[in-house]
Each structure stands twice: as structure tokens, then as C-alpha cells.
matplotlib code that plots the C-alpha trace (Angstrom):
import matplotlib.pyplot as plt

x = [-20.1, -17.7, -16.0, -19.4, -20.3, -17.0, -17.3, -20.9, -19.6, -16.9, -19.3, -21.8, -19.2, -18.1, -21.6, -22.2, -19.1, -20.1, -23.5, -22.0, -19.5, -22.3, -24.6, -22.3, -18.7, -19.1, -21.8, -21.5, -23.5, -20.9, -18.1, -20.1, -20.6, -16.8, -16.2, -18.7, -17.1, -13.7, -15.1, -16.5, -13.1, -11.4, -13.9, -14.0, -11.8, -8.1, -7.6, -10.8, -10.3, -6.8, -8.2, -11.1, -8.9, -6.7, -9.7, -10.9, -7.6, -7.3, -10.7, -9.9, -6.9, -8.7, -9.8, -13.4, -13.3, -11.5, -13.0, -14.8, -17.0, -14.1, -11.8, -14.3, -14.8, -11.1, -10.7, -13.4, -11.5, -8.4, -10.4, -11.7, -8.2, -7.1, -10.3, -9.6, -6.0, -6.8, -10.1, -9.4, -5.5, -5.5, -1.9, -1.6, 2.0, 0.7, -2.8, -2.2, 0.6, -1.5, -4.7, -3.0, -1.3, -4.8, -6.0, -2.9, -3.1, -6.7, -6.5, -7.9, -5.8, -5.8, -4.5, -6.0, -4.0, -1.0, 0.0, 2.4, 2.1, 4.5, 2.1, 0.7, 2.5, 2.2, 3.4, 7.1, 9.3, 7.0, 8.3, 5.8, 6.9, 10.5, 9.5, 7.3, 10.4, 11.3, 8.0, 8.1, 11.7, 11.2, 13.6, 11.6, 10.5, 14.1, 14.8, 11.7, 12.9, 16.3, 14.5, 12.3, 15.3, 17.0, 14.0, 13.1, 14.1, 14.2, 14.7, 11.2, 11.6, 15.1, 13.9, 11.0, 11.8, 8.7, 6.5, 8.1, 5.7, 2.8, 4.3, 4.7, 1.1, -0.3, 1.2, -1.4, -3.4, -0.9, -1.1, -4.8, -5.3, -2.9, -5.2, -8.3, -6.8, -6.1, -9.7, -11.0, -9.0, -5.8, -2.7, 0.1, 2.4, -0.6, -2.0, 1.4, 1.5, -2.1, -1.6, 1.1, -1.6, -2.4, 0.9, -0.4, 3.0, 2.8, 6.5, 6.6, 3.4, 4.8, 8.1, 6.5, 4.0, 6.8, 8.3, 5.3, 2.5, 4.1, 2.5, 5.4, 5.8, 6.8, 8.0, 6.2, 2.9, 1.6, 0.7, -1.4, 0.0, -1.5, 1.0, -1.5, -4.5, -2.3, -0.4, -3.6, -5.3, -2.3, -1.9, -5.7, -5.9, -2.8, -4.5, -7.7, -6.0, -7.6, -11.0, -10.7, -8.7, -10.5, -13.8, -11.9, -9.9, -13.0, -14.8, -12.0, -11.2, -13.1, -12.7, -10.6, -8.1, -7.9, -6.7, -3.9, -0.7, 2.5, 5.9, 7.9, 10.5, 14.0, 16.8, 18.7, 22.4, 24.0, 25.9, 22.6, 21.2, 24.2, 24.4, 20.6, 20.5, 23.7, 22.5, 19.0, 20.3, 22.3, 19.7, 16.6, 18.3, 19.8, 16.2, 14.7, 17.3, 14.5, 13.9, 17.5, 16.7, 14.2, 15.7, 19.2, 18.2, 16.1, 18.9, 21.5, 19.4, 19.2, 23.0, 23.4, 21.2, 22.6, 26.3, 26.4, 29.1, 27.0, 24.5, 24.4, 23.7, 21.0, 19.4, 19.4, 17.9, 15.0, 14.2, 15.2, 15.6, 12.5, 10.4, 11.6, 11.0, 7.6, 6.6, 7.8, 6.3, 2.9, 2.6, 3.5, 1.5, -1.5, -0.9, -0.8, -4.5, -5.4, -9.1, -8.8, -6.2, -7.5, -11.3, -11.6, -13.3, -9.8, -9.2, -12.5, -11.6, -8.2, -9.8, -12.2, -9.3, -7.2, -10.0, -10.4, -6.7, -6.3, -9.1, -7.5, -4.1, -5.4, -7.4, -4.5, -2.3, -4.9, -6.0, -2.4, -1.7, -4.6, -3.2, 0.2, -1.4, -2.6, 1.1, 2.4, 2.4, 0.2, 3.1, 4.2, 0.8, 0.4, -2.3, -4.0, -4.6, -0.9, -1.4, -3.2, 0.1, 1.5, 0.4, 3.3, 1.6, 4.3, 3.7, 0.0, -1.2, 0.9, -0.7, -4.1, -3.2, -2.1, -5.4, -7.5, -5.6, -6.0, -9.7, -10.2, -7.4, -6.1, -2.8, -2.0, 0.4, 0.9, 2.8, 6.3, 5.0, 3.1, 6.1, 7.7, 5.1, 4.8, 8.5, 8.5, 5.6, 7.7, 10.4, 7.8, 6.1, 9.4, 10.4, 7.0, 7.6, 10.9, 9.4, 6.7, 9.4, 11.4, 8.4, 6.8, 9.6]
y = [-16.1, -14.4, -12.2, -11.0, -9.8, -8.1, -6.4, -5.3, -3.8, -1.8, -0.4, 0.5, 2.4, 4.2, 5.2, 6.4, 8.5, 10.0, 11.0, 12.4, 14.3, 15.8, 16.6, 18.3, 18.8, 20.3, 22.9, 26.6, 26.6, 24.4, 26.7, 29.7, 27.9, 27.3, 31.0, 32.0, 29.5, 31.1, 34.6, 33.4, 32.0, 35.3, 37.2, 34.6, 34.0, 33.5, 30.2, 28.7, 29.9, 28.4, 24.9, 25.4, 27.0, 23.9, 21.6, 23.7, 23.7, 19.9, 19.4, 21.7, 19.5, 16.1, 14.1, 14.4, 18.1, 18.1, 15.1, 15.4, 13.0, 12.6, 11.4, 8.7, 7.6, 7.1, 5.3, 3.0, 2.4, 1.5, -1.0, -2.6, -3.0, -4.7, -6.9, -8.0, -8.8, -10.9, -12.5, -13.2, -13.2, -10.5, -9.2, -9.0, -7.8, -4.7, -4.1, -4.3, -1.6, 0.5, 0.0, 0.9, 3.9, 5.1, 5.1, 6.9, 9.5, 10.3, 10.7, 14.2, 16.8, 20.6, 22.4, 25.9, 29.1, 27.7, 25.7, 22.9, 20.2, 18.0, 15.1, 14.7, 13.4, 16.7, 18.7, 19.7, 18.2, 15.3, 11.7, 10.7, 13.6, 12.4, 8.8, 10.0, 11.5, 8.1, 8.0, 11.6, 11.2, 7.8, 6.1, 3.1, 1.7, 0.9, -0.8, -2.9, -3.9, -4.9, -7.4, -8.6, -9.2, -11.2, -13.5, -13.9, -16.8, -15.8, -19.5, -19.8, -16.6, -17.6, -21.0, -19.6, -16.0, -15.7, -15.5, -12.1, -10.8, -11.6, -9.3, -6.6, -7.0, -6.6, -3.1, -1.8, -1.0, 1.7, 3.6, 3.4, 4.6, 7.5, 8.5, 8.1, 10.3, 13.0, 12.8, 13.3, 16.5, 15.5, 17.2, 15.3, 14.5, 13.5, 11.3, 9.5, 8.8, 7.5, 5.4, 3.3, 1.8, -0.5, -2.3, -3.5, -2.7, -0.7, 0.3, 1.5, 3.5, 5.2, 5.9, 7.4, 9.5, 10.8, 12.2, 13.3, 14.0, 15.3, 18.7, 20.5, 22.1, 19.5, 20.7, 24.1, 22.4, 22.7, 19.2, 17.9, 15.7, 12.3, 10.0, 8.8, 8.0, 6.4, 4.2, 3.1, 2.3, 0.3, -1.7, -2.2, -3.8, -5.9, -7.2, -8.0, -9.9, -13.2, -11.5, -9.4, -11.7, -15.1, -13.8, -12.0, -15.1, -17.3, -14.8, -14.6, -18.3, -21.5, -24.8, -26.3, -23.5, -23.7, -27.3, -26.7, -28.4, -26.6, -28.3, -28.4, -25.5, -26.6, -26.7, -23.4, -23.4, -21.3, -19.3, -18.3, -17.3, -15.1, -13.5, -12.8, -10.0, -8.4, -8.3, -7.3, -4.5, -3.0, -3.5, -2.3, 0.8, 1.8, 1.7, 3.5, 5.3, 6.7, 3.2, 2.9, 3.3, 0.5, -1.9, -1.3, -2.5, -5.3, -6.9, -6.1, -8.1, -11.0, -10.9, -11.2, -14.3, -16.1, -15.4, -17.9, -16.0, -13.3, -15.4, -13.3, -10.1, -11.8, -13.2, -9.8, -8.1, -10.6, -10.9, -8.2, -5.3, -5.7, -6.4, -3.1, -1.1, -2.7, -1.7, 2.0, 2.2, 0.8, 2.8, 6.2, 5.6, 4.8, 7.8, 10.1, 9.5, 12.3, 13.0, 16.6, 15.6, 12.2, 12.5, 14.4, 13.8, 13.2, 10.3, 8.7, 9.1, 7.6, 4.5, 4.1, 4.5, 2.0, -0.6, -0.1, -0.3, -3.5, -5.1, -4.0, -5.2, -8.7, -8.9, -7.7, -10.6, -13.3, -12.1, -11.8, -15.4, -16.5, -14.5, -16.1, -19.5, -18.7, -18.7, -21.6, -25.3, -27.6, -28.8, -25.2, -23.8, -21.5, -21.8, -18.4, -18.3, -17.5, -14.2, -12.9, -13.1, -10.4, -7.8, -7.4, -8.4, -10.9, -13.7, -13.4, -13.3, -16.3, -18.1, -17.2, -18.7, -21.9, -22.1, -21.6, -24.2, -26.8, -26.0, -27.4, -30.0, -31.0, -32.3, -29.3, -27.1, -23.7, -21.9, -22.1, -21.1, -18.2, -16.9, -16.0, -13.3, -12.3, -11.3, -9.8, -7.7, -6.3, -5.4, -4.1, -1.8, -0.3, 0.3, 1.9, 4.2, 5.2, 6.0, 8.1, 10.1, 10.7, 12.1, 14.1, 15.5]
z = [17.8, 20.2, 17.6, 16.3, 19.8, 20.2, 16.8, 17.7, 21.0, 19.3, 16.7, 19.4, 21.3, 18.2, 17.3, 20.9, 20.8, 17.4, 18.7, 21.8, 19.7, 17.5, 20.3, 22.7, 21.6, 18.1, 18.6, 18.8, 22.0, 23.7, 22.6, 24.0, 27.2, 27.5, 26.8, 29.5, 31.9, 31.2, 31.9, 35.3, 36.1, 35.4, 37.6, 40.5, 43.5, 42.6, 44.5, 43.3, 39.9, 39.7, 40.3, 38.0, 35.4, 35.5, 35.1, 32.2, 30.5, 31.0, 29.4, 26.5, 25.7, 25.8, 22.8, 23.9, 23.5, 20.1, 18.4, 15.1, 13.2, 10.8, 13.6, 14.6, 11.0, 10.5, 13.9, 12.7, 9.4, 11.5, 13.6, 10.4, 9.0, 12.2, 12.2, 8.6, 9.4, 12.4, 11.4, 7.7, 7.7, 5.0, 4.9, 8.7, 8.6, 6.7, 7.9, 11.6, 11.5, 9.1, 11.1, 14.3, 12.6, 11.4, 15.0, 16.3, 13.6, 14.4, 18.2, 18.4, 20.3, 20.7, 17.6, 17.9, 17.9, 16.1, 19.2, 18.3, 20.9, 18.8, 18.8, 15.3, 12.3, 10.5, 13.5, 13.1, 15.8, 16.8, 16.9, 14.3, 12.1, 12.2, 11.4, 8.6, 7.0, 5.7, 3.7, 2.5, 1.2, -0.2, 2.2, 3.3, -0.1, -1.3, 2.0, 1.6, -1.9, -0.5, 1.7, -1.1, -3.3, -0.5, -0.2, -3.9, -6.1, -9.8, -10.9, -12.4, -14.4, -15.6, -16.7, -18.7, -19.7, -21.9, -18.8, -18.2, -20.8, -18.5, -15.9, -18.5, -19.7, -16.3, -16.1, -18.6, -15.5, -14.5, -17.8, -18.2, -14.6, -15.3, -18.2, -16.0, -13.3, -15.9, -17.0, -13.5, -13.0, -11.4, -12.8, -14.6, -11.6, -9.4, -12.1, -12.5, -8.8, -8.7, -11.8, -10.1, -7.8, -10.8, -10.2, -6.8, -5.3, -2.1, -1.8, -5.4, -4.9, -1.9, -3.6, -6.7, -4.7, -2.5, -5.7, -7.7, -5.3, -2.1, -1.8, -3.5, -6.9, -9.5, -12.9, -12.3, -11.2, -7.6, -6.4, -3.5, -0.8, -1.9, -0.3, 2.4, 0.2, -2.5, 0.0, 1.8, -1.5, -2.8, 0.4, 0.7, -2.7, -2.1, 1.1, -0.9, -3.6, -2.5, -2.7, -5.9, -8.3, -8.3, -9.8, -12.5, -13.3, -13.5, -15.7, -18.2, -18.5, -19.1, -17.4, -20.1, -19.8, -16.0, -16.1, -18.6, -17.4, -18.0, -18.4, -15.2, -15.0, -16.0, -13.4, -13.2, -12.5, -9.7, -12.3, -14.0, -10.6, -9.9, -13.4, -13.6, -10.9, -12.2, -15.9, -14.9, -12.7, -15.5, -18.2, -16.4, -14.9, -18.2, -19.6, -16.6, -14.4, -12.3, -10.9, -9.7, -5.9, -6.1, -8.6, -7.4, -3.9, -5.2, -7.2, -4.6, -2.1, -4.6, -5.2, -1.4, -1.5, -4.5, -4.0, -1.2, 0.6, 2.3, 4.1, 7.2, 5.2, 3.2, 6.4, 8.0, 4.9, 4.5, 8.3, 10.8, 8.4, 6.3, 9.5, 11.1, 8.0, 7.5, 11.0, 10.5, 7.1, 8.0, 11.2, 9.6, 6.5, 8.6, 10.9, 7.8, 7.2, 9.6, 9.1, 7.9, 5.4, 4.3, 4.2, 0.9, -2.4, -3.9, -1.6, -2.7, -6.4, -5.7, -4.1, -7.1, -9.6, -7.6, -7.7, -11.5, -12.2, -10.1, -12.1, -15.4, -14.4, -13.4, -16.6, -18.8, -17.5, -18.0, -21.5, -22.6, -21.5, -23.7, -26.6, -26.2, -26.4, -29.9, -31.0, -28.9, -29.5, -27.4, -25.3, -24.5, -23.7, -20.7, -18.1, -18.3, -14.6, -14.0, -15.9, -12.8, -11.0, -13.2, -10.7, -8.3, -5.0, -4.1, -3.3, -2.6, -6.2, -7.0, -4.1, -5.4, -8.8, -7.0, -5.0, -8.1, -10.1, -7.4, -7.2, -10.8, -10.7, -7.3, -8.8, -11.0, -9.0, -10.6, -7.8, -9.4, -12.8, -11.3, -9.5, -12.8, -13.9, -10.2, -9.8, -13.2, -12.2, -9.3, -11.8, -14.3, -11.8, -10.7, -14.3, -15.0, -11.9, -13.3, -16.7, -15.1, -13.2, -16.3, -18.1, -15.3, -13.1]

ax = plt.figure().add_subplot(projection="3d")
ax.plot(x, y, z, "-o")
ax.set_aspect("equal")
plt.show()
């Protein structure tokens, strides 16, 4: 097929550049040759040497001269992200900005001798560095939550509050991953930031890592800057929800459980919809004040939506604003994966822990739904599949539940039921982040 030929062409070009890089541009012999060439220029005719010196300087600043195998590997990763987004429609609104950012962040440029060309995301004064400030200081995630709140309908959760427990159960992945990170040698703040990947919530992961694993001293402990690896891991697993979750759901349930029909959600009044975000805002932030920037904006966005008198503000929050912030967030997070910063053993461990935590979170929701059924009457039983939506990958995990339910019973629509644990998972992961901050900062 055509896309296969295109993919093969891209991979062939990358392999060719990698071989060229290893053979010519990264050897001591080549560096010596450049030094000899410079000496010849210094000893030669002034006019000739001016032209050659200009050519030599031009070449020394090109990406071909400064490329490393790490740069080429990361550019390949960026291309794979873009391919997955376009070919398989895996979270394209996230993976295309992130994939492009990975490529931008790994374009090699001259960095020797302390020269600051103001190009890279880690070079003070560069445009990317200024845009990255919103990630480092945790500005973008609350704005994302504002948009999420303005587009979220909490009716399913209000009509069946017991389903909130499934969202809480899925957060077990966060705390088990925290313990796993400690076991693997990460310090306490770093482990807290890594653990939040288990919530499958990209903005929350970025927010917490910007507080606990930003390269500064946290509570007397020197931390590494793990924002890039944590963010990429969180968003990668969010994008792979349709791939990762179905096998786990099938493994933990039987056919009889998958076709359980749940009672239709009751109708929710407008007053309930208005009161819910106000009460939830006060209650959750009293429990976990550290989550105030996230939950405050989430419920503020929902108040804009449900009040009925701020339609323009709600429309802006859930369309233009969240789109702009998503572009900036994805691009700068991708660009932060500079090869010399990102390609480390710690990054590999973070990806492994992220995968394990996502599996645990999905399993926790499904298993807890089965446990709840032991105490519920036959007419109130829960389809265990909706427990998988307890991870806060909104609304993808709820859609996966819907798809799986229809696979075994084409008339059994679970989407509205699944949205209850899904949105409670968003709240639960933010509360967990606040609790982590209160313990570790």
C-alpha cells in the first residue's frame, strides 16, 4: 500500500543519515580534519581564506555537522507519533503536536563553547524556552482543565454517585507506581511525580512533575528534570487506550458479566447540575488544597457551562482556549525531549513504570466493579467493563467501554454509564496529585 511505501522511504532516509552520521560526522578523525582545515585557512591568502572560512563556519553550524545518533533516534520517535496519529487516529490532537515538537527539539545545532544561539528549548532567551515556561511553571494544565470542565457533563455521575468509587479504585495505580519508583531508586518527589502517570491524565502528570521533578531542590532533596519523560509517557499511554485496555478488560471478565444491562440513568435537574460543581469544588479542595489550580479551573469551567448565562465564555473555554493551549503544551512537551536530556536510563524506567501503572489502574477499576456486584441486588448490578473507564483518559476510555460492550451485545450502550467513573477519575487523579504535593513538598 502507498502509506507502507512512504513509511519505508522515511525509515530508509533515517537509517542512511544515521550511518552517514556515524561514519563521518562523529569521529575524531573528522574533527582533526576540521582543525587542520582551519589552520590552512589561517595560513592562506586573506581573500581566499575569507570565503573558505565563511563556508567552514556555515558547515560547522549545520545539523549535518552536529547530528548525533540520539538526535536521529528521537526524530524517528517524532515521526512514529505523527504516523500513529494520522494512520490509526490515536489522539491526533495530542500526538501530532507532540511528534512535531519532538522533531523540532532534536534538530541538531552548534552548542560548543557556551554559545547561546537562542534556538533550543533549554537555551535561555529562545522562543521555545519562553513557551516552555508554561510547562515548567504548571500554567498550561489548569487551562486545559478549564476547557475540560466546560465540555464535561456530570449528569451520569450525579444520577449514580456510587460509580464514583470506580474512579477512586482506578487510582490505585498511582500509589503502587509511586512505591515501584522508590524501589527502583528514584527519590521521594520524583517517585510522586512518576506515580501520577497511573492516572492516565496528561495535564495532571505535567502539573505534578513541574512541582516535584523539575530539576530543583524539593524539601531538601535535589531532583532531576523529569517533566519531558513523564509527560510523553502519560500522553503515549492515553493515546494507546484503545490498544491497552481491551485485552485487560476481556481477561478480567467473563461473557456473562460483559452483557450485564444497567438501569438507565435518571434525569438530572438543572439545579443539581449547577450545585454539583460548586459543592464538589469546595469539598475536594478542602480535602486536597494542593489540587486547587486543577480542580478550581475544572469546576469553574463546568459552572460556566451549566449556569446557562455564560454561554460565550463556556464556548471559548471548550473550543478556542483549550485548542490554543493544547497546541502550545504538545509542541513544547515534545520539544523538551532533546536527545541528550531524554535518552537516559531513567526515561526507560519511567516508560516501563507507566505501562505497569496503566495496567494496574485499569485492572483496579474492573475488579472493584466486580466486588461491588457482590453487595448489589440483581437489578442494580454494574457491568464490570465500565470500571476500566475509571482511568481519567476522558473520553477515550469511556468510548473503549462502549465499543467492548457493543461487541458482545449490539444493543447494550454503556457510554453514559462509563462517563461517570471516567469524570470521577479526572477528579480522583487531581486529588491524588494534591495529596502527593502535601506529603512531598
